[in-house]
C-alpha positions, 0 to 999 in steps of 0.5 A: 411563636412570633419571635420564632417566625421572626427568627426564621425569616431573618435566617432565611433572609440572611441565607438568601443574601449569602447565596446571592453574595456567592453567585455574584462573586462567581460571576465577577470571577468568571468575568475577571477570568474572561477579561484576562483570557481576552487580554491574553488573546485567547479568544479565537476569531469567530468561525475559526474553531469551526474551520479547524474542526474540519481540516484534514491537516494537523492544525494548531493556533498559538497565542502571543506567548507561543501557548497552544490555544487549540489543536487538532487531533491529528496534531496531537496524534502526530506528536506535534503538540503535547498539552499546550506546548508545540514540540516542533522547535522549527515550527516555533521559530517559523511562528515567531518569525511570522508573528514579528513580521506578519509574513506567511511562511511555507516550509518542509520539516521532518519529525521523529517518533511520528504517528503509529510508531513511524521513524520519521514523518515529513510535513509540508508546513504553512504558517500565517498570522491570524487576527491582530492579537498575535495569534498564529495558525500552523497548518502541517500536511503529512507528506510521508505517504506521498513521498513514498509513492513518488519514490516508488513511481521513480524507481518503477520508471527507472526499472521499466526503462532498464528493462525496456532498454535491454531487449531494444538494445539487443534487437538493434545490435542483432539487426546490424549483425544480420545485415553484416551477415547477409551472405551467411544464411547459417548466421542469418538464421541464428541471429534471426532466432535471437531477434525472435527471442528478444522480441518475445521478451519485449512482448511479454514485458509490455503485456505484464506492464499493461496487466499490472496497470489494470490491477495495481490501482486497487479498483474492484474488478469491473465484471466479476463472475463465478469462476470454476477453479478447474478451468482456471488450472486447466487453462494455465497448465495448457499455456505452460505445457510447451515450456514444461516439455522442453525441460522434461518437467511433469505438470500434475494436478491434484485436490478437490474439484468443482470449487468456485471463486467470484472474480475474473477468469482471465486475471486468475489464469494470468496469475496461476500461469505466472506461478507455474511459469516460475516453478518451471524456470527454477526447477531442475530438468525431469522434475515435477510441478504439482498444482493442487486446490482445496476448500479451507474455511470459506476460501479456496486455495490453489497451490503450486509446488516445485522441486526447485532451488528454493528462495533464501529466507531473507529474500521471501519478503521481497519476491513480490515487489516489481522487478525484484529478483533473487538471482537477476542473471538467472531470471534474465536468462529465463526470460523473466520480466520481474513482474510475474510475482508482483501481478499474482499479488495484485490479482490476489488482493483485487479478488479479496485474497492473498498469496503466500510462499513457503520455501527452503533452499534446496527443497523447492517452494510452494506458492498458494493463492488463497481466495474467497469461495463463491457463495453460490451452488458448487458445480461439483463436489468430487475429489480427484486423484492427481492427474498428469497434464498432457506433455 
């Protein structure tokens, strides 16, 4: 029995020795690995990892051998880093120069196949030395959206300048003509009428620019309230009656009454008036423009349908852009500013809705404002038959 106990004790001692040996070996290997990593410059300076984690830009830390030690999720999402390799050759070249002379460098680069399938992504890049172990920090800020906004701003300023130049130049020329024709009352009346037309066009353009500046920033409507859609339709039609009567066009209302939305009644009237104005401008004489409303799955849809010339299919995706015109000559002849549909789009977005278009050349167009319905009690639930607007 004693011998068995001695044997078991010996085995236990041997097992403990072996376990201790394995543990010691693991510790030694770990220390050796840590030393190799330190020798290679793989340790980041204290606090660097924490800073990189909160940086909004794409951040990459390279070791002395150009191997990626740390990369932010944005850097990987943009395709700047794969595994432990920096993919942009321009960034690698900059990093090597910075490592060689210690000078911070800044540049702008473009990469293809960027985030979310973008064809080209533009980065503002800053590369700086990090510590004394040959590590380099690469920061890349996505500038694609900023450049797009800047391009839109330049185009907008150029378009506004052009649109303002036309009526202002016409007014100047007409004023000179009136002065030269001071002895001809008939000519003075004719040119004065033209001056009134250009002045009205200039006023409309300025008013549209003011309206667009109010809503295009995406800010919420400052003082929303329940709005009765019937009142919006009635007011918009009333503002367009004179223009419709001049062409013998009937303005007709149809659909459900008593519908309500939550928003700004002035903006909604402006948006609907722009749709009706467009329908009148691009419709032949003695036709009809129908303004209808209906409730649809928690939304209110207000549609404006005309019997006009229609819109080419290739232009339908662009008609809500500022200053875009399908037919520039015809639009200017009708006194359009090129901002009406852009205002409609921004008003719809500001109300949490959208505007859509159906059109076929030669068969007319239908524009539909789709807005969230007001969740309170409806003012009325009756449905009327189509009613012609006063002519």
